C-alpha positions as CSV (number, residue, x, y, z in Angstrom):
1,X,-0.4,4.5,23.1
2,X,-1.7,2.8,26.0
3,X,-1.2,4.9,28.9
4,X,1.2,2.5,30.7
5,X,2.9,3.3,27.3
6,X,3.3,7.0,28.0
7,X,4.3,6.2,31.8
8,X,7.0,4.3,30.4
9,X,8.5,6.8,28.0
10,X,8.0,9.9,30.4
11,X,9.9,8.0,33.3
12,X,13.5,8.8,34.1
13,X,14.8,5.6,35.5
14,X,14.1,3.8,32.0
15,X,16.6,4.5,28.9
16,X,14.9,4.5,25.8
17,X,15.1,6.1,22.1
18,X,12.9,8.5,20.8
19,X,11.9,6.4,18.4
20,X,8.8,4.0,18.5
21,X,8.8,0.6,17.8
22,X,10.2,-0.7,14.2
23,X,8.2,-3.8,12.9
24,X,8.8,-3.9,9.5
25,X,5.6,-5.5,7.0
26,X,7.0,-6.5,3.4
27,X,5.4,-8.1,0.6
28,X,7.5,-11.2,-0.7
29,X,7.7,-12.0,-4.1
30,X,7.6,-16.0,-5.2
31,X,10.5,-15.4,-7.7
32,X,10.6,-19.0,-8.5
33,X,7.3,-18.4,-10.7
34,X,6.1,-16.0,-13.5
35,X,5.6,-12.8,-13.2
36,X,8.5,-12.2,-10.1
37,X,11.1,-14.5,-11.9
38,X,11.5,-11.6,-13.8
39,X,13.6,-8.8,-12.1
40,X,12.4,-6.5,-14.0
41,X,8.5,-7.1,-12.9
42,X,10.0,-7.0,-9.3
43,X,11.5,-3.5,-9.3
44,X,8.4,-2.4,-11.5
45,X,5.9,-3.1,-8.4
46,X,8.2,-0.7,-6.4
47,X,8.2,1.7,-8.9
48,X,4.5,1.6,-8.7
49,X,4.0,1.3,-4.9
50,X,3.0,4.2,-2.9
51,X,4.3,3.6,0.7
52,X,3.1,6.8,1.7
53,X,-0.2,5.8,0.8
54,X,-0.2,2.3,2.4
55,X,1.0,4.5,5.8
56,X,-2.1,6.5,5.1
57,X,-4.8,3.9,4.3
58,X,-3.7,0.8,6.1
59,X,-1.9,2.0,9.2
60,X,-3.9,5.4,9.6
61,X,-1.0,7.3,9.6
62,X,0.6,5.8,12.8
63,X,3.3,4.2,10.6
64,X,6.2,5.6,8.5
65,X,7.3,4.6,5.0
66,X,10.7,2.7,5.1
67,X,13.0,0.7,2.7
68,X,15.3,-0.7,5.4
69,X,15.6,-3.2,8.1
70,X,16.0,-0.9,10.9
71,X,15.6,2.5,11.0
72,X,17.2,5.5,12.6
73,X,19.2,6.0,15.0
74,X,20.6,2.3,14.2
75,X,24.1,2.8,13.4
76,X,23.4,0.1,10.4
77,X,20.8,2.6,9.0
78,X,22.0,3.9,5.4
79,X,18.9,6.2,5.0
80,X,19.3,5.0,1.0
81,X,16.0,4.6,-1.0
82,X,16.3,2.8,-4.2
83,X,13.4,3.7,-5.3
84,X,13.6,8.0,-4.7
85,X,11.1,9.7,-6.5
86,X,9.0,7.1,-6.3
87,X,6.0,5.9,-7.0
88,X,7.1,6.2,-10.8
89,X,4.3,4.8,-13.3
90,X,6.3,5.7,-16.3
91,X,9.2,3.7,-15.1
92,X,6.8,1.0,-14.1
93,X,5.0,0.8,-17.1
94,X,8.4,0.7,-18.9
95,X,9.8,-2.2,-16.8
96,X,7.0,-4.2,-17.2
97,X,6.9,-3.4,-21.0
98,X,10.6,-4.7,-21.2
99,X,9.4,-7.9,-19.5
100,X,6.9,-8.5,-21.9
101,X,4.4,-8.9,-19.0
102,X,0.9,-6.8,-19.4
103,X,-2.3,-7.5,-17.7
104,X,-1.4,-10.1,-15.4
105,X,-3.1,-12.0,-13.0
106,X,-1.6,-12.7,-9.3
107,X,-2.5,-14.1,-6.1
108,X,-2.0,-11.8,-2.8
109,X,-1.3,-14.5,0.0
110,X,-2.8,-13.1,3.4
111,X,-2.8,-14.8,6.7
112,X,-6.1,-14.6,8.1
113,X,-5.3,-14.0,11.7
114,X,-3.1,-10.6,11.0
115,X,-5.9,-8.0,9.3
116,X,-3.6,-5.6,8.6
117,X,-2.1,-7.7,6.0
118,X,-5.1,-7.5,4.4
119,X,-5.6,-3.8,4.6
120,X,-1.6,-3.3,2.7
121,X,-2.7,-6.3,0.3
122,X,-6.1,-4.1,-0.4
123,X,-4.4,-0.9,-0.9
124,X,-1.3,-2.8,-3.2
125,X,-4.0,-4.0,-5.1
126,X,-5.6,-0.8,-6.3
127,X,-2.0,0.2,-6.7
128,X,-0.6,-2.2,-9.2
129,X,-3.5,-2.5,-11.3
130,X,-2.3,0.6,-12.6
131,X,0.9,-1.3,-14.2
132,X,-1.5,-4.2,-15.2
133,X,-1.0,-6.3,-12.6
134,X,-4.2,-7.9,-11.4
135,X,-3.9,-9.0,-7.6
136,X,-6.4,-11.4,-6.1
137,X,-6.3,-11.6,-2.1
138,X,-5.7,-15.5,-1.0
139,X,-6.8,-15.6,2.7
140,X,-5.4,-18.6,4.5
141,X,-5.1,-20.0,8.2
142,X,-1.8,-19.7,10.2
143,X,-0.4,-23.1,9.4
144,X,-1.9,-23.2,5.8
145,X,-0.1,-19.8,5.3
146,X,3.2,-20.9,6.3
147,X,2.8,-24.2,4.3
148,X,1.8,-22.3,1.3
149,X,4.9,-19.7,1.7
150,X,7.3,-22.7,2.1
151,X,6.4,-24.2,-0.8
152,X,6.2,-21.0,-2.7
153,X,2.1,-21.5,-3.6
154,X,1.9,-17.9,-3.8
155,X,2.4,-14.9,-6.0
156,X,3.1,-12.2,-3.5
157,X,2.7,-12.6,0.3
158,X,2.3,-10.0,3.1
159,X,4.3,-10.5,6.0
160,X,6.3,-9.1,8.8
161,X,10.2,-9.4,10.2
162,X,11.0,-8.9,13.8
163,X,13.2,-6.2,14.1
164,X,16.6,-6.8,15.5
165,X,19.4,-3.9,16.2
166,X,21.7,-6.0,13.6
167,X,20.0,-5.8,10.5
168,X,22.2,-9.3,8.9
169,X,19.3,-11.3,10.9
170,X,16.5,-9.6,8.6
171,X,19.0,-9.9,5.3
172,X,20.4,-12.8,6.3
173,X,17.3,-15.4,7.5
174,X,15.2,-13.7,4.1
175,X,18.1,-13.8,1.8
176,X,20.5,-15.7,1.5
177,X,20.1,-18.6,-0.7
178,X,20.0,-21.7,1.4
179,X,17.9,-20.3,4.5
180,X,15.1,-21.9,5.2
181,X,13.3,-18.6,5.7
182,X,13.8,-17.4,2.3
183,X,10.7,-18.1,1.2
184,X,10.9,-15.9,-1.5
185,X,13.6,-18.5,-3.0
186,X,15.8,-15.7,-3.9
187,X,19.0,-17.2,-5.1
188,X,22.1,-14.5,-5.5
189,X,25.6,-15.5,-5.1
190,X,26.4,-11.8,-4.7
191,X,24.1,-11.1,-2.1
192,X,25.4,-14.6,-0.8
193,X,28.8,-13.4,-0.9
194,X,28.0,-9.7,1.0
195,X,26.0,-11.4,3.6
196,X,28.9,-13.7,4.2
197,X,31.4,-10.9,4.6
198,X,28.6,-8.5,6.7
């Protein structure tokens, strides 16, 4: 944090929350191709990932583990963690076995202009090797990176999403079946219906 940030936080003429900036980084799965077209493999990855270790090694302890598009004190923040108690390598291995997937090679796309993508990907590389997913870094410049994401020519991809006070911005754009930002090509009539209601 620079000195101007500290001055702004100490100002009595500006209102702000006590929380820091919320800028979620995430890994997308290409859901159109194996192995991530199988929900059990996607769940296995989530059970294998140690978010605290990512915070420690990729962000030097300056971030927080997250599973939502918004953080407290946002009124839409739920505090729910679908993979509470993780990482759990036994659950992850069980899901991989159920899916019939083992010792699989997968690319993880990173944008070369964003060094933290590579740092996160390297931590994920070590974590997912424990369940038989061998990640290989695929580095691309900005234009190439977005072209590969838009055409689903990746296995996993590191990205971020500018947070909003309205989580629908993130969930709708990244998860709605026909959204141009649905770069994972995820299709779920149930999710579409819930997003329409929200």
